[in-house]
N, C-alpha and C positions, 0 to 999 in steps of 0.2 A: 677470742676464742674464735676461731672457723671452723665449723662442722662439716659433715661432709654433705651436707644438703642443709639448705631452712627453706621451710613453709612461705610460700607465696600470699602475703595477707591483702585482699581488696580493701581499699578504703572504706574504715568500717559504717562510714554515712550509707555507703550505697551494698553493703549488707545490711545494715537495717532496716532501711528502704525496702526491701524484699522481703525480710523478714515482716515485716506491719503487717502484710496480706495473710499472713497465717495466724497473726495474733488478730485481727479482723473477723477472719473468720471460727477463730476458737480452734483450727485443726490442726493439729503437730505432728499427725499421723495417718498410719492407713490409706496411702498412695494420696495424697491433698493435689490442690495445683501446683504446689512448686515442682514435687515431684514427675508429675506428667507432663511439665513447661519443661523439667529439665532432661528428659530423655529426648523428649523432642526436638530440643536446641542441638543437645548433643551429637544424636543421631544427624541434621542437618547440617553439623558445623562438620561433622569426619564424614561425611556421603558414606554412611555404612548402612547396614542389616541394622532391625529393631531391636533393643534393648529393653532391657529390666535392674534398672536401680534398687542396689541394693543395701545394707547396712554396713557391709566389710568388704572387700576383696576377697576371703577366705570364700564364704559363702556359696558365692558362684562358682567354686569349684565343686566343694561338695555335692550341690544342689543335682552340680551337672553330672556326676558322678551318678548321686539317685536317683536321677533319670534315665540312667542306662537298664534301672530294668532289673539287674543279675548282679553276680558276685563273680569276680574270676581273676584273671593275670591283666595289670596293664601296663604298658608299657611306658615308660618314664626315662626321663633323664636326671643323673647324679646332681647336674652342677645346676643348682634352681634353689630359691629359698626352700624353706623346712614345707611351706603351708605348702606346693605341690607334691610331695609323698606325705605328707602327712593327712592328706583330704583324702587319697588312695587307702592310707589305711585305717583313716576314722570312719569311713564308707565300706568296712569289710573286704575292701578287693588287697590283691596283692602288687606291688610294685613290682616290674621286671627291668632291670636298670639297663639302658645303651650308653656305653662312652661318647664322648663330644666329638666335633672335629676342635682340632687345635687351634684353628685359626675364627671362624667364628663365635665360637665358645657354643652353640647350639645344638641339639641333640644328632649322633652324626648318621642320617637318613642310610645311607650302605649297611648299616649293620643291622637296622629295625628287622627286615625280612627273616635271617637266623632267628631271631629271639621269639617271633611269634608259636605259640603251641597250640593243642586245639582249646583250653582253658583262656585264651587270650579271647579280652573284649573289646579293648579300644587303644588309644595309641593318646598318651598324655605328655604333649613336648612346650618348652619354653621358649617364647623369644628373648632371648636371654637379653640384657640390658635395652630391651626394643628393637632387636638385630633381629631380623625375619628366621625363622626357621627355613628347609626346601620344601613349601610346603607344597607345592606342584609333585615331589617325589614319595610327600607323605600322603596326599592326597590317592597317588598313582596307587601306594600298596595297600591304605584301608581298602579300599573300592574291590581290588583284587580278594582280599580277604575274610571282606564283609564286617569290618572294624568299624568304630566311630572315633570320630580325632576331637580333642580336647584339646584346646590351645593357652598355655595361662601364659597370658597377655598382658599379667599385671604391670610391666612399664613403658607398654606400647600404644601409650593413647597418642595421637594424632601423627603416628607413622604411617605411610604410604608404604605398598609393594606395588612394582608394576602398576600405577595410577590407581588403584584402587585402596582405602583402607584394609592396615593389615585384620582389622577387627571379623573382615565377610571372608576369610579363610576357618574350613573346620566345619564341625556341626555345632560346635561352640565354641566362644573365644570367650573367654573373662578378663576383667581388669581391674586393679584396685585402684581406687579416687584417695586414697591413705594422705596425712597430712604432708607426707614426706617425698611426694609425687608429685610430677610438672601440673598433673590438671587434680584439684582434691576436692572436697567435698569433709575438709576435717576428720571422719574415718567415713569409709563407704567404697564400694566399686558396682561391677556390673557383669550381665551375662549377656553376650551378643548370639544372638540365633536366624537365621534363614528362613529354618522349617516352621511354617505356623504349630505344626502339632507338637513339635520338640517344643517352642518356645511356651506354648497354653500350659506341658507337662511344669516348663522350668516354673511357670506363673505360680503354678497352683503349691507347689512345692514350698516356694518361699513363702508363701500367704496362709501357710498353716491348710493347705488343702481348701480350702473353701472355694465353694463354688454358686454364689452369695449369701447371703446370711445365714441361711441356717441350714444349707446345703455341704456338702465336700464331694471334690472330686478324686480324694483318697491320702495318703499320708503328707503330712507338709510340716515346716516350723516358721519360724517367724524370722524371717531374710529383709524385714521391710527397710526401704531408706526411709527416714522421720524429714519431716520442713525443715526443720531447722540445718539439716546436711544440704539440702537441696539448694537452699539459700544461699547459703555458701558456694557453692557449686555453678549457680546462677552469676553469681558476683565474680567468681575469679574467671569464666570462661571466655570475657571480653575480652582477657587480658594473655589469651595462650599464645596468640602469634607473637607478642613483643616479647612475651617467657622465650619461646623455642629462638627469639632472634639473637638476646642477650647471652643465652644457655651456649647457641652457636659462637658464639662472638667469645666466648670463654673456652673454651674447646679447641677451635683456632689458635689462639693463644698459645697453650698446652703444647700442642702438638709443631707450634714453633719452635719452642724451647725447649720441649722434650724428645726431640728425636732419637737418643740413646736409648728408649723406652720402647718395647713392643707393646702395643696398645691392640684395642680390639678390631677385626677387618667387617665393615660393614658390606652387607649380600649386595652383590652388583641389582641393580632397580628399584631401590628402596630410598626414601627421603627419610631416612633419621628425624629423631625428636632432641638428641643431644641428651638424654636420661641420663647418663653419668659417663665418667670419666676414668675407667679404669686403665691403670699400667701391670705388665706381667714382668715381673724380678726376674731372675737366675734362677737365683734360691732362694728358699724361705728365709734361713740364716741374713741374705740381704735385706731381705719386706722388712724384719723384723726390727733389723737395725734401721733401718729409715722410718719406721711406723716409731719409733722409740723416740728418733730425734724428733718427730713433726710433732708429738702428743708434747717432749720437753717444752716445744714454743707458744702451748694452745693450739694444738694444728690436730686434729682428730678425723683422719679419713678411714676407712672403714674397709672390713677383708669382710667382700662379698662377692662370689659367694662361699663362705667357709662354716663347715669343712664340709668333704663333698657328702652328699648325703648317704650313697649307699652303706657309710662308718655310721649313722646315725647307731644309738646304741637298742632302739627297736624296731633295727631291720636285718636279716641274715645278709650279712658282710659275701659280696661278690665285688671282684676286685676291677677299680674301671681305672685303668691308669694314667690316663690322659685328665680326666676330671678330679682325682687325687692331686694329682701335680699342679694343675694350672690352679686348684683352690689354693692351693700353701702358698701359691707364687704372686697370686694376683691382690691388688689394692685399688680401690674408688678413692681418687683425687676429689677434694672438697670443689663440689657444681653449685652453683643456684643461679638465679634467674637476677641477681643483683654484688655477686663477688666482685672484688674490682680486683684489676690489674695488678695492685700492688701487695693484694694478697696473692693472686695467685705466684706475684714474684717471688713472697719469702717462701712458700712450697716450694717453687722451682729452684730455688737457691738452697734450700735444705737437701735437694734429692741431690744435685749436683754434686755435694758433698761426697 
């Protein structure tokens, strides 16, 4: 069986050796030394703004929205994972969709300003498959209209844009450390934030609002990462460069042998992380036929992202023609740190038919 992705697992003895430190201290959660070390090492590796490690990749989005302190409209993309828009709705805000660029698949920055109303409080955009949004243009629009910018950067670990970490853009950038991601902690995530005051607000929100043992800064929930998760992250981190290189090799192989397919256009100035390899079919019918053939051979690509989020049942439907079209015709092919050319060859052969 060849799945769309495969979790990288470091040598078990290396994970156990790190985990032993938590055993020795009998400290499993509440921001132990492994979580603190992971935050420090991730920031150093990425050369990023400071981060707060959390227990999954959705809570950073919800907490970032909560930190805005008000309810209103948030301009967002219809082409992303469901957590992007569900976080907006969950926090009592209203998603306002803007269609996507047909090549980059990120939010079309040229359409954002027309969607701004007196009720708009923020822009929440996704770096799709780790491909950067037009961050300079979005920042200009946000400053002009006094809006906050949150980036769903779930797929963007290790991506740089114009020489710096993609997490350095926006008021808050969030990342997923889910087991299927390039870098993972089994389950986990983080919020990256350059502003000290806002980062402190994010911190209090993710730790029940605690300000010391008995004092409270304000409203909070439990978003803390455990030592077990942090140990996995510390064991995975030393392998990231080799993981990226092996995935690059696999992407290059696909591109050489599948020239007939349209794929993602990476924004100029980007050093990408090879998180996914999507291909775009001419029609949904062609996609479904290819998916059926692949599944019959034990190969399981993923329709990612499908459906277009503006069509969700709890959303007031507004037409987003590009997103709706792309979401029906895009398929992510199997890609992992150890996929072989022989396995890729099977995928390519089935698609060639």
